[in-house]
Kinemage of the C-alpha trace (Angstrom):
@kinemage 1
@onewidth
@group {chain A} dominant
@subgroup {mainchain}
@vectorlist {calphas} color= white
{ca unk a 1} P 23.342 33.458 7.198
{ca unk a 2} L 22.927 31.452 10.347
{ca unk a 3} L 19.731 29.449 10.558
{ca unk a 4} L 18.984 28.780 14.208
{ca unk a 5} L 16.995 25.721 13.172
{ca unk a 6} L 20.235 24.003 12.487
{ca unk a 7} L 21.119 24.066 16.247
{ca unk a 8} L 19.974 22.588 19.462
{ca unk a 9} L 19.833 24.889 22.394
{ca unk a 10} L 22.344 24.101 25.165
{ca unk a 11} L 20.999 26.619 27.652
{ca unk a 12} L 21.690 30.168 28.809
{ca unk a 13} L 24.855 31.440 30.555
{ca unk a 14} L 25.971 34.788 32.207
{ca unk a 15} L 29.488 35.551 30.962
{ca unk a 16} L 31.676 38.691 31.305
{ca unk a 17} L 33.809 39.723 28.394
{ca unk a 18} L 37.317 39.954 29.632
{ca unk a 19} L 40.925 39.165 28.912
{ca unk a 20} L 42.922 36.569 30.882
{ca unk a 21} L 46.215 38.458 30.434
{ca unk a 22} L 48.043 35.534 29.221
{ca unk a 23} L 51.188 36.419 27.384
{ca unk a 24} L 50.559 33.837 24.739
{ca unk a 25} L 47.141 35.435 23.956
{ca unk a 26} L 48.411 38.989 23.659
{ca unk a 27} L 48.794 39.063 19.905
{ca unk a 28} L 47.384 41.249 17.176
{ca unk a 29} L 45.052 38.429 15.993
{ca unk a 30} L 42.899 38.819 19.155
{ca unk a 31} L 40.740 41.665 20.298
{ca unk a 32} L 41.404 43.511 23.643
{ca unk a 33} L 38.525 41.646 25.339
{ca unk a 34} L 37.324 38.105 24.845
{ca unk a 35} L 33.956 36.427 25.192
{ca unk a 36} L 34.391 32.672 25.751
{ca unk a 37} L 32.478 29.685 27.065
{ca unk a 38} L 35.713 28.736 28.858
{ca unk a 39} L 36.127 30.165 32.317
{ca unk a 40} L 39.826 30.251 31.503
{ca unk a 41} L 39.194 33.288 29.384
{ca unk a 42} L 35.952 34.836 30.583
{ca unk a 43} L 34.487 34.890 34.061
{ca unk a 44} L 31.015 33.402 34.377
{ca unk a 45} L 28.235 32.576 36.776
{ca unk a 46} L 28.868 29.220 38.479
{ca unk a 47} L 26.903 27.274 41.012
{ca unk a 48} L 30.122 26.131 42.616
{ca unk a 49} L 30.168 29.419 44.452
{ca unk a 50} L 27.542 27.958 46.915
{ca unk a 51} L 28.876 24.363 47.103
{ca unk a 52} L 31.112 23.033 49.695
{ca unk a 53} L 33.686 24.448 50.156
{ca unk a 54} L 32.300 27.167 47.907
{ca unk a 55} L 34.051 30.130 46.310
{ca unk a 56} L 32.922 33.484 47.805
{ca unk a 57} L 35.931 35.209 46.169
{ca unk a 58} L 34.949 33.913 42.816
{ca unk a 59} L 31.441 35.358 43.185
{ca unk a 60} L 32.816 38.703 44.212
{ca unk a 61} L 35.263 38.807 41.241
{ca unk a 62} L 32.366 38.083 38.892
{ca unk a 63} L 30.554 41.029 40.200
{ca unk a 64} L 28.227 39.818 42.929
{ca unk a 65} L 27.826 42.933 45.282
{ca unk a 66} L 29.176 42.250 48.835
{ca unk a 67} L 25.799 43.233 50.283
{ca unk a 68} L 24.145 40.461 48.232
{ca unk a 69} L 27.008 37.855 48.614
{ca unk a 70} L 25.485 35.785 51.450
{ca unk a 71} L 22.028 35.600 49.768
{ca unk a 72} L 23.718 34.592 46.461
{ca unk a 73} L 25.861 31.948 48.040
{ca unk a 74} L 22.655 30.465 49.740
{ca unk a 75} L 20.891 30.540 46.453
{ca unk a 76} L 23.672 28.751 44.587
{ca unk a 77} L 23.826 26.077 47.288
{ca unk a 78} L 20.273 24.781 47.189
{ca unk a 79} L 17.737 27.331 46.058
{ca unk a 80} L 18.823 27.342 42.299
{ca unk a 81} L 17.031 24.166 41.110
{ca unk a 82} L 13.937 25.825 39.681
{ca unk a 83} L 15.976 28.168 37.525
{ca unk a 84} L 19.423 26.667 36.813
{ca unk a 85} L 21.512 23.406 36.553
{ca unk a 86} L 25.039 22.302 36.795
{ca unk a 87} L 27.415 24.257 36.522
{ca unk a 88} L 25.828 27.482 35.599
{ca unk a 89} L 23.238 26.842 32.864
{ca unk a 90} L 19.988 28.767 33.254
{ca unk a 91} L 16.946 26.983 31.861
{ca unk a 92} L 15.420 30.127 30.394
{ca unk a 93} L 16.069 33.786 29.614
{ca unk a 94} L 13.736 34.809 32.273
{ca unk a 95} L 15.545 32.822 34.867
{ca unk a 96} L 18.828 34.442 33.992
{ca unk a 97} L 17.314 37.876 33.952
{ca unk a 98} L 15.779 37.194 37.387
{ca unk a 99} L 19.122 36.362 38.768
{ca unk a 100} L 20.639 39.646 37.386
{ca unk a 101} L 17.815 41.700 38.924
{ca unk a 102} L 17.724 39.857 42.304
{ca unk a 103} L 21.345 40.052 42.969
{ca unk a 104} L 21.864 43.511 41.476
{ca unk a 105} L 24.540 42.268 39.132
{ca unk a 106} L 26.587 45.035 37.411
{ca unk a 107} L 25.995 44.902 33.632
{ca unk a 108} L 29.233 46.259 32.361
{ca unk a 109} L 30.638 43.732 29.797
{ca unk a 110} L 28.053 41.196 30.990
{ca unk a 111} L 26.381 38.932 28.344
{ca unk a 112} L 23.426 36.704 28.471
{ca unk a 113} L 24.599 33.979 26.020
{ca unk a 114} L 22.534 31.156 24.714
{ca unk a 115} L 24.651 28.370 23.274
{ca unk a 116} L 23.794 26.129 20.351
{ca unk a 117} L 25.237 22.838 19.241
{ca unk a 118} L 24.935 22.104 15.464
{ca unk a 119} L 22.295 19.262 14.921
{ca unk a 120} L 24.696 17.414 12.726
{ca unk a 121} L 27.327 17.217 15.443
{ca unk a 122} L 24.617 16.384 18.061
{ca unk a 123} L 23.339 13.422 15.951
{ca unk a 124} L 26.597 11.941 14.766
{ca unk a 125} L 29.518 13.071 17.055
{ca unk a 126} L 28.261 14.355 20.411
{ca unk a 127} L 30.720 12.969 22.977
{ca unk a 128} L 32.128 10.095 20.993
{ca unk a 129} L 34.603 9.235 23.628
{ca unk a 130} L 32.139 9.131 26.618
{ca unk a 131} L 30.381 5.813 27.336
{ca unk a 132} L 27.844 7.356 29.726
{ca unk a 133} L 25.883 10.517 29.460
{ca unk a 134} L 24.576 12.408 32.535
{ca unk a 135} L 20.892 13.263 32.876
{ca unk a 136} L 21.498 16.836 33.940
{ca unk a 137} L 22.816 20.107 32.669
{ca unk a 138} L 24.041 20.590 29.144
{ca unk a 139} L 23.854 17.037 28.267
{ca unk a 140} L 20.264 16.566 29.381
{ca unk a 141} L 19.284 19.720 27.474
{ca unk a 142} L 20.945 18.581 24.233
{ca unk a 143} L 19.113 15.231 24.635
{ca unk a 144} L 15.836 17.189 24.781
{ca unk a 145} L 16.602 18.752 21.273
{ca unk a 146} L 15.209 22.063 22.189
{ca unk a 147} L 15.112 24.847 19.567
{ca unk a 148} L 17.091 28.028 20.021
{ca unk a 149} L 15.343 31.291 21.093
{ca unk a 150} L 14.406 33.866 18.564
{ca unk a 151} L 15.408 37.522 18.969
{ca unk a 152} L 18.998 37.123 19.873
{ca unk a 153} L 22.183 38.329 18.144
{ca unk a 154} L 24.552 35.627 16.896
{ca unk a 155} L 28.109 36.716 17.845
{ca unk a 156} L 30.104 33.791 16.384
{ca unk a 157} L 31.294 30.230 16.970
{ca unk a 158} L 33.673 28.751 19.478
{ca unk a 159} L 35.401 25.326 19.430
{ca unk a 160} L 35.437 24.298 23.176
{ca unk a 161} L 36.133 20.984 24.950
{ca unk a 162} L 33.652 19.360 27.226
{ca unk a 163} L 34.501 17.782 30.590
{ca unk a 164} L 32.696 16.915 33.819
{ca unk a 165} L 29.291 18.050 32.351
{ca unk a 166} L 30.536 21.534 31.474
{ca unk a 167} L 32.533 23.689 29.086
{ca unk a 168} L 36.259 23.255 29.618
{ca unk a 169} L 38.969 24.755 27.333
{ca unk a 170} L 38.593 26.903 24.294
{ca unk a 171} L 40.675 26.530 21.127
{ca unk a 172} L 42.273 29.850 22.203
{ca unk a 173} L 43.513 28.280 25.461
{ca unk a 174} L 46.047 26.290 23.349
{ca unk a 175} L 47.022 29.298 21.339
{ca unk a 176} L 45.640 27.821 18.187
{ca unk a 177} L 44.534 31.160 16.662
{ca unk a 178} L 47.969 31.557 15.232
{ca unk a 179} L 48.081 28.006 13.843
{ca unk a 180} L 44.575 28.367 12.324
{ca unk a 181} L 45.439 31.741 10.723
{ca unk a 182} L 48.596 30.142 9.112
{ca unk a 183} L 46.769 26.969 7.905
{ca unk a 184} L 43.303 28.248 7.084
{ca unk a 185} L 43.392 31.990 7.089
{ca unk a 186} L 40.954 31.951 10.040
{ca unk a 187} L 40.971 35.053 12.291
{ca unk a 188} L 38.848 35.577 15.465
{ca unk a 189} L 36.342 38.398 15.217
{ca unk a 190} L 35.869 41.296 17.643
{ca unk a 191} L 34.692 38.833 20.397
{ca unk a 192} L 37.477 36.353 19.893
{ca unk a 193} L 34.964 34.049 18.168
{ca unk a 194} L 34.872 32.542 14.696
{ca unk a 195} L 32.558 34.210 12.203
{ca unk a 196} L 31.328 31.207 10.152
{ca unk a 197} L 30.321 27.682 10.901
{ca unk a 198} L 32.452 26.510 7.995
{ca unk a 199} L 35.639 27.839 9.585
{ca unk a 200} L 34.674 26.701 13.021
{ca unk a 201} L 34.279 23.105 11.585
{ca unk a 202} L 37.811 23.370 10.093
{ca unk a 203} L 39.198 24.091 13.623
{ca unk a 204} L 37.124 21.296 15.058
{ca unk a 205} L 38.134 18.731 12.588
{ca unk a 206} L 41.830 19.672 12.812
{ca unk a 207} L 41.759 19.244 16.596
{ca unk a 208} L 39.796 16.000 16.217
{ca unk a 209} L 42.436 14.493 13.941
{ca unk a 210} L 44.733 14.309 16.970
{ca unk a 211} L 42.421 11.799 18.617
{ca unk a 212} L 42.637 13.481 22.062
{ca unk a 213} L 46.527 12.781 22.280
{ca unk a 214} L 46.971 16.312 23.643
{ca unk a 215} L 49.509 17.486 21.082
{ca unk a 216} L 47.186 19.877 19.315
{ca unk a 217} L 44.891 20.850 22.164
{ca unk a 218} L 43.729 19.555 25.527
{ca unk a 219} L 43.092 15.707 25.616
{ca unk a 220} L 39.358 16.208 25.764
{ca unk a 221} L 36.602 16.049 23.209
{ca unk a 222} L 35.911 19.309 21.501
{ca unk a 223} L 32.664 20.572 19.906
{ca unk a 224} L 31.515 23.617 17.952
{ca unk a 225} L 29.144 25.990 19.754
{ca unk a 226} L 27.180 28.942 18.454
{ca unk a 227} L 27.056 31.886 20.901
{ca unk a 228} L 23.984 34.124 20.697
{ca unk a 229} L 23.653 37.265 22.832
{ca unk a 230} L 20.280 38.172 24.407
{ca unk a 231} L 19.058 41.294 26.099
{ca unk a 232} L 19.870 41.322 29.843
{ca unk a 233} L 16.351 42.427 30.610
{ca unk a 234} L 12.961 41.731 28.968
């Protein structure tokens, strides 16, 4: 049983369940579609769409309708500040839902995900290799120690690296699902996530033993994140 009181909220994200089509990921251990905090695996809303030089094609691929594209690009450039922060973190469920409604975002395979960092990791091991924390985005929110929202559906855990104030690579990006199945009997669930915190911590600790040498995963600090799905409308 997952107790949300054991996690700090890291904000809300719009993510599409998808599959990157990588040959190394097309194995029986994984479901046909993945839900991931890493944009390598799952497309997600990103403010970079409206920043110089911008990424109009990325916005269209995510599902922003062409007739709403210019307005969305403008919003991502400088109108977002009341509702969102770098790189695509919404401050609240209502803010994310307003975005969906305003820009007529198609909802097929779209998830409104709240992420949570275990309190234990936040207190003893949050970014041990970084000397300086940023006062914005996910880092600022974790520092605020905000509780997670009630009413969502926990989908599972993901071990993801953190770089440049945002989520970077999933454990799946390095093809570790086969290694973890062989070593610990851990198998991804129907979303490509890890069912229990206990198993997610095994993956986290195994990657951490490498001390960011890049031989087990990317040479970046990894953390354990809980993914909770919330309704796309209120």
